[in-house]
C-alpha positions as CSV (number, residue, x, y, z in Angstrom):
1,M,151.7,-4.0,85.6
2,A,149.9,-5.7,88.7
3,N,148.2,-2.6,89.4
4,N,147.1,-2.3,85.8
5,S,145.7,-5.9,85.9
6,S,144.2,-5.4,89.2
7,R,142.3,-2.3,87.8
8,R,141.1,-4.1,84.8
9,L,139.9,-7.1,86.9
10,G,138.2,-4.7,89.2
11,A,136.4,-3.1,86.3
12,H,135.4,-6.3,84.8
13,L,134.0,-7.5,88.2
14,L,132.0,-4.3,88.6
15,A,130.7,-4.6,85.1
16,A,129.7,-8.2,85.9
17,I,127.8,-7.2,89.0
18,G,126.1,-4.5,87.0
19,L,125.3,-7.0,84.2
20,A,124.1,-9.5,86.8
21,G,121.7,-6.8,88.1
22,F,120.5,-5.9,84.7
23,F,119.9,-9.4,83.6
24,T,118.1,-10.5,86.6
25,S,116.1,-7.4,87.1
26,T,115.1,-6.1,83.6
27,A,111.5,-7.1,83.1
28,G,110.6,-8.2,79.6
29,H,114.2,-7.9,78.2
30,A,115.1,-10.9,76.0
31,D,118.0,-11.7,78.3
32,S,116.1,-11.3,81.6
33,N,116.6,-15.0,82.4
34,V,120.3,-15.2,82.0
35,P,121.7,-16.9,85.1
36,L,124.5,-15.2,87.0
37,Q,127.1,-18.0,86.6
38,N,126.6,-17.4,82.6
39,V,127.6,-13.8,83.3
40,A,130.6,-14.8,85.1
41,K,131.6,-17.0,82.2
42,I,131.1,-14.2,79.7
43,V,133.4,-11.7,81.9
44,E,136.1,-14.7,82.4
45,A,136.1,-15.2,78.6
46,E,136.7,-11.7,78.1
47,L,139.4,-11.5,80.8
48,E,141.1,-14.3,79.1
49,T,141.1,-12.9,75.8
50,E,142.2,-9.4,76.8
51,V,144.8,-10.0,79.8
52,A,145.8,-13.8,79.9
53,A,147.4,-14.4,76.6
54,P,150.2,-11.7,76.8
55,N,150.6,-11.9,80.3
56,K,151.1,-15.8,80.3
57,A,153.7,-15.5,77.5
58,E,155.4,-12.9,79.8
59,I,155.3,-15.1,82.8
60,I,156.6,-18.0,80.9
61,D,159.6,-15.9,79.5
62,K,160.4,-14.7,83.0
63,A,160.3,-18.4,84.4
64,V,162.9,-19.4,81.6
65,E,165.1,-16.4,82.6
66,A,164.8,-17.3,86.2
67,V,166.3,-20.7,86.0
68,S,169.4,-22.0,84.2
69,Y,170.6,-25.7,84.4
70,L,174.1,-25.9,85.8
71,G,174.7,-29.7,85.8
72,D,174.3,-33.0,87.7
73,G,176.5,-34.5,90.3
74,V,176.7,-35.8,93.8
75,A,175.9,-33.7,96.7
76,S,176.8,-34.4,100.4
77,Y,175.8,-32.4,103.4
78,Y,177.5,-31.0,106.5
79,G,175.7,-30.4,109.8
80,K,175.5,-29.9,113.3
81,E,179.1,-30.6,114.0
82,L,180.1,-27.4,112.2
83,A,177.5,-25.1,113.8
84,G,178.7,-21.7,114.6
85,N,181.9,-21.9,112.6
86,R,182.5,-19.0,110.0
87,T,181.8,-19.8,106.5
88,A,183.7,-18.3,103.5
89,S,181.0,-15.5,103.5
90,G,182.0,-14.6,107.1
91,E,178.7,-15.6,108.5
92,R,178.4,-18.2,111.1
93,F,177.2,-21.7,109.9
94,N,173.6,-22.6,110.9
95,P,172.8,-26.1,110.0
96,A,169.2,-25.5,109.9
97,A,169.6,-22.7,107.3
98,L,169.1,-23.4,103.6
99,T,172.7,-23.0,102.4
100,A,175.3,-24.8,100.7
101,A,179.2,-24.8,99.8
102,H,180.4,-24.9,96.1
103,R,184.0,-24.6,94.9
104,S,183.6,-21.8,92.4
105,L,180.1,-20.2,92.3
106,P,180.0,-16.6,93.7
107,L,179.0,-16.3,97.2
108,G,175.4,-15.3,97.6
109,T,174.4,-17.3,94.4
110,K,171.1,-19.0,94.8
111,L,170.6,-22.5,93.4
112,R,167.8,-24.9,93.2
113,V,169.1,-28.4,94.3
114,T,166.9,-31.2,92.9
115,N,167.4,-34.9,94.5
116,K,167.2,-37.0,91.1
117,T,166.1,-40.0,93.2
118,N,162.9,-38.6,94.5
119,G,162.3,-35.3,92.7
120,K,162.4,-33.2,95.8
121,S,164.1,-29.7,95.5
122,V,165.2,-26.9,97.7
123,I,166.5,-23.4,96.9
124,V,169.9,-22.7,98.7
125,R,172.3,-19.8,98.9
126,I,176.1,-20.3,98.5
127,N,177.8,-19.0,101.6
128,D,180.6,-21.3,101.8
129,R,183.5,-23.1,99.8
130,G,183.7,-27.0,99.2
131,P,183.2,-29.7,98.9
132,F,186.8,-31.0,99.3
133,H,186.1,-34.5,98.5
134,K,186.7,-35.7,95.1
135,G,183.7,-36.5,92.9
136,R,181.2,-34.2,95.0
137,L,179.5,-31.2,93.2
138,I,178.2,-29.5,96.3
139,D,177.7,-29.8,100.0
140,V,174.3,-28.6,101.3
141,S,173.4,-27.7,105.0
142,Y,171.6,-30.3,107.2
143,G,168.5,-28.3,106.7
144,A,168.5,-28.4,102.9
145,A,169.4,-32.0,103.1
146,Q,166.3,-32.7,105.3
147,K,164.2,-30.9,102.7
148,I,165.2,-33.2,99.9
149,S,165.3,-36.3,102.0
150,M,169.2,-37.3,101.6
151,V,170.0,-37.3,105.4
152,G,169.6,-41.0,105.8
153,A,171.8,-41.7,102.6
154,G,174.4,-39.1,103.4
155,M,174.8,-38.3,99.5
156,A,172.5,-38.0,96.8
157,K,172.7,-37.6,92.9
158,V,171.3,-34.1,92.3
159,R,170.5,-31.5,89.5
160,L,171.6,-27.9,90.1
161,D,169.8,-25.0,88.5
162,L,170.9,-21.4,88.9
163,I,168.2,-19.1,90.3
164,R,168.7,-15.5,88.9
């Protein structure tokens, strides 16, 4: 699909270059004084009509499929004190990695975690189980906590979205 769009764009650009040469070099032609920027606008309008309308809808559909709301809750983070310990997935915990612990989501699941206080978000991969404190929805790594500015507070109200 991208190759097809790229080919069409290339064809339109070649046409624009050819038209620009025609409009600027054709003596006595009615359109011989058409400025180059007008030719670019014509080609751009043609591209929008031909390519953008279906592709925009397709892109929007893919974006809707890519994210599903899971819920809101409290996040905490775990960090340097657990560095090197094995996670539930078997890998060693790296505090700088963008990972998280969740009680029930499958290991390997990707989530967008958004701090509801400041709107900052980060995409994490579930590689461990937890949190084991009542009232908490997710534990994120120290690196993820830094990205959403929750290190100082220790906890934050977050929104979870599933990334497919």
